[in-house]
C-alpha positions as CSV (number, residue, x, y, z in Angstrom):
1,X,118.8,107.7,116.4
2,X,115.5,109.1,115.3
3,X,112.3,108.7,117.6
4,X,108.8,110.1,116.3
5,X,105.9,109.8,118.3
6,X,102.1,110.4,117.9
7,X,102.5,113.6,115.8
8,X,100.0,116.0,115.1
9,X,100.0,119.3,113.1
10,X,97.4,121.4,111.7
11,X,97.7,124.0,109.5
12,X,95.1,126.7,109.2
13,X,92.6,124.4,110.5
14,X,93.6,121.2,108.2
15,X,94.6,118.3,109.8
16,X,98.1,117.7,108.4
17,X,99.6,114.8,110.7
18,X,97.3,112.8,112.1
19,X,99.4,110.8,114.8
20,X,102.7,110.1,112.6
21,X,105.1,107.4,114.5
22,X,108.5,106.4,112.7
23,X,111.9,105.1,114.2
24,X,115.0,105.4,112.3
25,X,118.2,103.5,113.2
26,X,121.7,104.6,112.2
27,X,123.3,104.3,109.0
28,X,119.6,103.3,108.0
29,X,118.2,104.9,104.6
30,X,114.6,105.2,104.9
31,X,112.6,106.8,101.8
32,X,108.9,108.6,102.5
33,X,106.7,108.4,100.0
34,X,102.9,109.7,99.3
35,X,100.4,111.5,97.2
36,X,101.0,115.6,97.4
37,X,99.7,116.4,100.3
38,X,99.7,113.8,102.6
39,X,102.1,115.6,104.9
40,X,105.7,114.4,103.8
41,X,107.3,117.3,103.6
42,X,105.4,118.9,106.6
43,X,106.8,116.0,108.5
44,X,110.1,116.1,107.4
45,X,110.1,119.9,108.7
46,X,109.1,119.2,111.7
47,X,112.0,116.0,112.0
48,X,114.5,118.7,110.6
49,X,113.1,121.2,113.3
50,X,112.5,123.9,110.9
51,X,108.5,123.5,111.7
52,X,107.0,122.3,115.3
53,X,104.3,119.5,115.8
54,X,101.0,120.8,117.5
55,X,101.9,117.5,120.1
56,X,103.8,114.6,120.1
57,X,107.6,114.1,120.7
58,X,110.5,113.9,118.6
59,X,113.9,112.6,119.6
60,X,117.3,112.7,117.8
61,X,120.2,111.0,119.3
62,X,118.3,110.9,122.7
63,X,117.5,114.7,122.3
64,X,113.7,115.5,123.1
65,X,113.5,118.3,120.4
66,X,110.7,120.0,122.5
67,X,113.2,121.0,124.8
68,X,115.5,123.3,122.9
69,X,114.7,126.9,121.9
70,X,116.1,129.5,120.0
71,X,120.0,129.6,119.9
72,X,120.4,125.8,121.1
73,X,118.0,124.5,119.0
74,X,119.8,126.3,116.3
75,X,123.1,125.2,117.6
76,X,121.6,121.3,117.3
77,X,120.6,121.6,113.9
78,X,123.4,123.2,113.0
79,X,125.4,120.2,114.3
80,X,123.1,117.8,113.9
81,X,121.0,117.7,110.4
82,X,122.1,118.2,107.4
83,X,119.2,119.1,104.7
84,X,119.5,118.9,101.1
85,X,116.7,119.9,98.8
86,X,115.2,119.5,95.4
87,X,116.3,122.9,94.4
88,X,119.7,122.7,95.8
89,X,119.5,126.5,97.4
90,X,122.8,127.2,96.5
91,X,123.9,130.6,97.3
92,X,124.7,132.3,93.6
93,X,127.3,135.1,94.5
94,X,129.9,132.0,96.1
95,X,131.9,129.1,95.1
96,X,131.1,125.7,95.4
97,X,134.0,125.9,98.2
98,X,132.7,128.9,99.6
99,X,128.8,127.6,99.6
100,X,130.0,124.2,101.5
101,X,131.9,125.8,104.3
102,X,128.6,128.3,105.1
103,X,127.4,125.5,107.7
104,X,130.6,125.2,109.5
105,X,131.1,128.7,109.8
106,X,128.3,129.4,111.2
107,X,129.3,126.5,113.6
108,X,132.3,128.8,114.7
109,X,134.8,126.3,113.3
110,X,138.4,127.7,112.3
111,X,138.8,128.7,108.7
112,X,142.1,126.3,108.1
113,X,139.3,123.0,109.7
114,X,136.5,124.5,107.2
115,X,138.7,124.2,104.2
116,X,139.7,121.4,104.7
117,X,136.8,119.3,105.2
118,X,135.3,120.7,102.3
119,X,137.8,120.2,99.8
120,X,137.8,116.8,101.1
121,X,134.3,116.6,100.7
122,X,133.6,118.1,97.4
123,X,137.0,115.8,96.1
124,X,135.2,112.9,97.8
125,X,132.0,113.9,95.4
126,X,134.1,114.2,92.5
127,X,134.3,117.9,92.6
128,X,137.7,119.1,92.6
129,X,138.1,120.6,89.6
130,X,134.7,122.5,90.1
131,X,135.4,123.7,93.5
132,X,135.9,127.1,92.6
133,X,133.2,127.9,90.1
134,X,130.2,129.5,91.3
135,X,126.7,127.7,90.6
136,X,125.9,129.3,87.2
137,X,129.0,127.5,86.0
138,X,127.8,124.0,87.1
139,X,125.7,121.2,85.8
140,X,122.2,120.5,88.0
141,X,124.1,117.6,89.2
142,X,127.2,118.7,90.0
143,X,124.8,121.7,92.4
144,X,123.3,119.2,93.8
145,X,126.2,117.4,95.0
146,X,127.5,121.0,96.2
147,X,124.3,120.6,98.2
148,X,124.8,116.8,99.9
149,X,128.6,118.5,100.4
150,X,127.1,121.2,102.4
151,X,125.0,118.8,104.2
152,X,127.8,116.8,105.4
153,X,130.1,119.3,106.1
154,X,129.7,119.3,110.0
155,X,129.2,115.5,110.1
156,X,125.7,115.5,111.3
157,X,123.6,112.6,112.8
158,X,121.1,112.6,109.7
159,X,120.8,114.1,106.6
160,X,117.0,115.0,105.3
161,X,116.6,114.9,101.7
162,X,113.1,116.7,100.1
163,X,112.8,115.3,96.7
164,X,116.5,115.5,96.0
165,X,116.5,114.0,92.7
166,X,113.1,115.5,91.5
167,X,115.1,118.8,89.5
168,X,117.7,116.2,87.9
169,X,117.9,114.1,84.5
170,X,117.5,110.6,85.2
171,X,121.0,110.1,85.0
172,X,122.0,112.9,87.6
173,X,119.6,111.4,89.8
174,X,120.4,107.9,89.0
175,X,124.0,109.4,90.2
176,X,122.9,111.1,93.0
177,X,121.0,108.2,94.5
178,X,123.8,105.7,94.1
179,X,126.0,108.7,95.9
180,X,123.6,108.4,99.2
181,X,124.1,104.5,99.1
182,X,128.0,105.0,98.4
183,X,128.0,107.7,101.7
184,X,126.0,105.4,104.1
185,X,128.9,103.0,103.2
186,X,131.9,104.7,103.6
187,X,130.8,107.7,106.2
188,X,127.7,105.6,108.1
189,X,125.3,108.0,106.9
190,X,121.6,108.0,107.9
191,X,119.7,109.2,105.3
192,X,115.4,109.8,105.6
193,X,114.0,110.9,102.0
194,X,110.7,112.3,100.8
195,X,110.5,111.2,97.0
196,X,108.1,110.7,94.4
197,X,110.9,108.5,92.7
198,X,109.7,104.8,93.3
199,X,113.4,103.7,92.3
200,X,115.2,105.5,94.7
201,X,112.4,104.3,97.0
202,X,112.5,100.7,96.3
203,X,116.5,100.7,97.0
204,X,116.2,102.0,100.2
205,X,116.3,100.0,103.4
206,X,112.7,100.7,104.0
207,X,109.8,102.4,102.1
208,X,107.4,104.1,104.3
209,X,103.9,105.4,102.7
210,X,102.3,108.4,104.4
211,X,98.3,108.6,103.5
212,X,95.9,110.9,105.1
213,X,98.6,112.0,107.8
214,X,99.5,108.5,109.1
215,X,102.1,106.5,107.9
216,X,101.2,103.1,106.5
């Protein structure tokens, strides 16, 4: 599913990633832990094609990402990668249903297909009665579930989550964690999760530690 080979990344003369190697299988849940500044988010951003490594190789579903540029890269990202961030990044002027629909609209899906898929996801995530609410009318846990639905709308190969429960209370965080495992069971979804939450990391199929720019 995902293959990372000898990734290096430097910012302003500071070496962040120093030869990272990683493989993630389909339907696997992998957590990456480590101290702040260890390179976790940088690695996730490169895996999500939001940033480029200085050297090394990234393959997703057999596609060498280094061969994609511009619109081709954007289309690949939109189709194959879903993102969940610590701060849900919902657009405040849009309803939950509209927020979930945005990646599908970008992909060029029809309005009917988009609406049907978005409503199914929100129903599945327990938000059937909240889909026409704007983010300000939703709890933190509800907002993050909307973000998960948005990540799922295009049926991505992998969901990359950066501290997804870091802004939630303990009950909402645990609910979100269980949702990830439910999605893996029912949708065969793959997750790579950067987290400081050791409980979530311990439940994952694999817990990887990144330190000084390498995975131990």
